[in-house]
C-alpha positions in Angstrom: -0.5 -25.2 17.0 -3.1 -25.6 14.1 -3.3 -23.4 11.1 -5.8 -21.2 12.6 -3.6 -20.4 15.6 -0.9 -19.8 13.4 -2.7 -17.4 11.3 -3.8 -15.4 14.3 -0.1 -15.2 15.4 1.0 -14.0 11.9 -1.8 -11.4 12.1 -0.8 -10.0 15.4 2.9 -10.0 14.3 2.3 -8.2 11.1 0.2 -5.5 12.8 2.8 -4.7 15.2 5.4 -4.7 12.5 3.6 -2.6 10.1 2.6 -0.1 12.8 6.3 0.0 13.8 7.3 0.7 10.0 4.8 3.7 10.1 6.1 6.7 11.8 2.8 8.5 11.7 0.8 5.5 13.1 3.3 3.4 15.1 1.5 4.4 18.3 -2.0 3.6 17.1 -4.0 1.4 19.5 -4.3 -2.1 18.2 -8.1 -3.5 17.9 -8.9 -6.5 19.9 -11.1 -8.3 17.4 -9.8 -10.2 14.3 -11.5 -8.1 11.6 -10.3 -4.8 13.4 -6.6 -6.3 13.1 -7.1 -7.3 9.6 -8.6 -3.7 8.4 -5.6 -2.1 10.6 -3.1 -4.2 8.7 -4.6 -3.8 5.2 -4.8 0.0 5.8 -1.1 0.1 6.9 -0.2 -1.9 3.6 -2.2 0.3 1.5 -0.6 3.7 2.6 2.8 2.5 2.7 5.2 3.9 0.0 7.7 1.2 -1.6 10.8 0.9 0.7 12.8 -1.8 2.1 11.2 -4.1 4.6 12.6 -6.8 6.9 13.0 -10.1 5.2 11.3 -12.0 8.5 8.4 -9.6 8.0 8.1 -10.2 4.4 8.3 -14.0 5.0 5.5 -13.8 7.5 3.5 -11.7 5.3 3.7 -14.1 2.5 2.5 -17.0 4.5 -0.3 -15.0 6.0 -1.5 -13.9 2.7 -1.2 -17.4 1.1 -3.5 -18.6 3.9 -5.7 -15.9 3.4 -6.2 -16.8 -0.3 -7.0 -20.5 0.8 -9.5 -19.2 3.3 -11.3 -17.1 0.9 -11.3 -20.1 -1.8 -9.3 -20.6 -4.8 -11.2 -20.7 -7.8 -9.9 -22.7 -11.0 -10.8 -22.0 -14.5 -12.3 -25.5 -14.6 -14.6 -24.5 -11.9 -16.3 -21.9 -14.1 -18.3 -23.1 -17.2 -17.2 -21.7 -20.6 -20.3 -19.8 -22.4 -19.0 -19.3 -25.8 -15.9 -20.9 -27.1 -13.1 -20.4 -24.5 -15.2 -17.3 -23.0 -16.4 -17.3 -19.4 -18.2 -15.1 -17.1 -17.7 -15.1 -13.4 -19.0 -12.8 -10.6 -16.6 -12.5 -7.6 -13.4 -11.4 -6.1 -10.8 -11.6 -8.9 -8.1 -12.2 -6.3 -9.4 -15.8 -5.8 -8.7 -16.7 -9.5 -5.9 -19.1 -10.2 -5.3 -18.2 -13.6 -1.9 -17.4 -15.6 -2.9 -13.8 -15.3 -5.5 -11.5 -14.0 -5.9 -7.9 -15.2 -5.9 -5.0 -12.8 -7.6 -1.5 -13.5 -4.4 0.6 -12.7 -3.7 4.4 -12.7 -1.0 6.0 -14.7 1.2 6.1 -11.5 1.2 2.3 -11.5 1.8 2.1 -7.7 -1.8 0.9 -6.6 -4.4 2.7 -4.6 -3.0 4.4 -1.4 -6.6 5.1 0.3 -6.8 2.9 3.2 -9.5 0.1 2.8 -10.7 1.4 -0.7 -13.1 -0.7 -2.5 -11.4 -0.4 -6.0 -9.9 -3.6 -7.6 -6.4 -1.8 -7.6 -6.5 -1.6 -3.9 -7.8 -5.3 -3.5 -5.0 -6.7 -5.9 -2.3 -5.0 -4.1 -3.7 -5.8 -0.8 -3.7 -9.5 -1.4 -0.6 -9.7 -3.6 1.4 -8.1 -0.6 3.7 -5.1 -0.4 6.2 -6.8 -3.0 3.8 -5.9 -5.9 3.9 -1.9 -5.1 7.8 -2.5 -4.9 8.0 -4.1 -8.1 5.6 -1.6 -9.8 8.0 1.1 -8.6 11.1 -0.5 -9.7 9.6 -1.0 -13.2 8.3 2.7 -13.4 11.6 3.8 -12.3 13.1 2.2 -15.2 10.7 3.5 -17.6 11.5 7.1 -16.1 15.1 6.7 -16.8 14.4 5.8 -20.5 11.4 8.4 -20.8 12.1 11.1 -18.4 11.2 11.7 -14.7 7.5 12.7 -15.5 6.9 9.7 -17.4 3.4 8.0 -16.6 1.9 5.0 -18.0 -0.1 5.7 -21.2 -3.6 4.3 -21.5 -3.7 0.9 -22.9 -0.2 0.1 -22.5 0.0 -3.1 -20.4 2.8 -3.7 -17.5 3.2 -7.2 -16.4 4.2 -8.2 -12.8 4.4 -11.3 -10.9 1.4 -12.4 -9.0 3.2 -12.6 -5.7 0.9 -14.0 -3.1 -2.3 -14.3 -5.3 -3.4 -17.5 -6.9 -2.8 -15.8 -10.2 0.7 -16.3 -11.5 0.9 -12.9 -13.2 -0.7 -9.4 -13.0 -1.3 -7.4 -16.0 -1.8 -3.7 -14.9 -3.4 -1.4 -17.5 -4.7 2.2 -17.6 -8.0 2.3 -19.1 -9.6 5.7 -20.7 -11.3 8.0 -18.3 -14.9 9.6 -19.6 -14.6 13.2 -18.2 -17.8 14.5 -19.9 -18.8 12.6 -23.1 -18.2 9.3 -24.6 -16.2 9.6 -27.7 -15.0 7.2 -30.6 -11.5 7.8 -29.4 -12.6 6.8 -25.8 -14.1 3.8 -27.4 -11.0 2.6 -29.2 -8.7 3.3 -26.2 -10.8 0.9 -24.3 -10.7 -1.9 -27.1 -7.1 -1.2 -27.3 -6.9 -2.1 -23.5 -8.1 -5.5 -24.3 -6.5 -6.0 -27.8 -3.0 -5.1 -26.3 -3.7 -7.4 -22.9 -4.1 -10.3 -25.2 -1.2 -9.4 -27.4 0.9 -9.5 -24.1 -0.7 -12.9 -23.2 0.4 -14.3 -26.5 3.8 -13.3 -26.5 4.5 -14.3 -22.8 2.7 -17.7 -23.2 -0.1 -16.8 -20.8 -3.2 -18.9 -21.7 -5.8 -18.3 -19.0 -6.7 -14.8 -18.5 -9.3 -12.9 -16.2 -10.3 -9.4 -17.2 -11.8 -7.1 -14.7 -14.4 -4.5 -15.9 -11.9 -1.7 -17.2 -12.7 1.9 -17.0 -16.2 1.5 -15.4 -16.8 2.8 -11.9 -14.7 5.9 -10.8 -13.7 6.3 -14.6 -17.3 6.6 -15.8 -17.3 4.5 -18.9 -21.0 3.4 -19.4 -21.1 -0.1 -18.0 -23.2 -1.6 -21.0 -21.0 -0.1 -23.7 -17.8 -1.2 -21.9 -19.0 -4.7 -21.7 -20.0 -4.7 -25.5 -16.5 -3.2 -26.5 -14.8 -5.9 -24.2 -16.6 -9.0 -25.8 -16.6 -7.7 -29.3 -12.8 -6.9 -29.0 -11.9 -10.1 -27.4 -14.1 -12.1 -29.8 -12.5 -10.6 -32.7 -8.8 -11.3 -31.4 -9.4 -14.9 -30.6 -10.9 -15.4 -34.1 -7.6 -14.1 -35.6 -5.5 -16.2 -33.1 -7.3 -19.6 -33.0 -5.9 -21.6 -30.2 -3.8 -19.0 -28.5 -5.7 -18.8 -25.3 -7.3 -21.8 -23.3 -9.7 -19.6 -21.2 -10.7 -15.8 -21.2 -12.8 -14.9 -18.2 -14.9 -11.7 -17.9 -14.9 -11.1 -14.1 -17.6 -8.9 -12.8 -18.1 -7.7 -9.3 -21.5 -5.8 -9.5 -24.9 -7.6 -10.5 -25.6 -4.9 -13.1 -22.2 -5.9 -15.0 -23.1 -9.4 -14.8 -26.4 -8.9 -16.4 -24.7 -6.7 -19.2 -22.4 -9.7 -20.0 -25.0 -12.3 -19.8 -27.2 -10.4 -22.3 -24.2 -9.8 -24.7 -22.9 -13.4 -24.5 -26.0 -15.1 -25.1 
């Protein structure tokens, strides 16, 4: 049996196991086509609250997701040219990057996106890392609630570190960016700068030397894209100047064309 056949069997197995794990959707018809099955599996993973899962299911899930990563194509830092010093710009799926750490734009609950098939980076990262990621975030948040109270939510600009699980990246740094509800203020700009600064400080203390930032606080958090890019580049450049040799590569990862143009203009 070749790898493609093995992957099809893993997908069929996981769809049925995740359906059986869901009280609400266990009788849902399974699509016949591969893309339909993939969408159903991702949706069931997205909505699943962290709880124990059979070890055999986790083993197959891990094998399936690692092969999915290979199918999508793993990108090394050496594949991306440096633009200024150790700074790079790369447009694409952040879950393909084989770096020491990627940055996830998280929400204050720190459990990922529960909306099936949502296009946000939080959903994408949790999908391709696997359900162990949500379980680990849940464990860490429970520990923080024991310390700070049951209503604790992760504050803006305070990073939380987890393993990358089935991603090519070794680690994930989850951080809550500022939300612009009406007007952009100096306080919100400082909060965004703190996100970048504190993430780099965490990398320094943990010995993480290759890092990919996503576009924090843009999109549904309504931070203007160009200003967010200016703050990102300025803050990272300032941090690197104060910590020479601390990082081998810092990648600004963008998905949208307009964000790529902002970073290109700023990094010229």
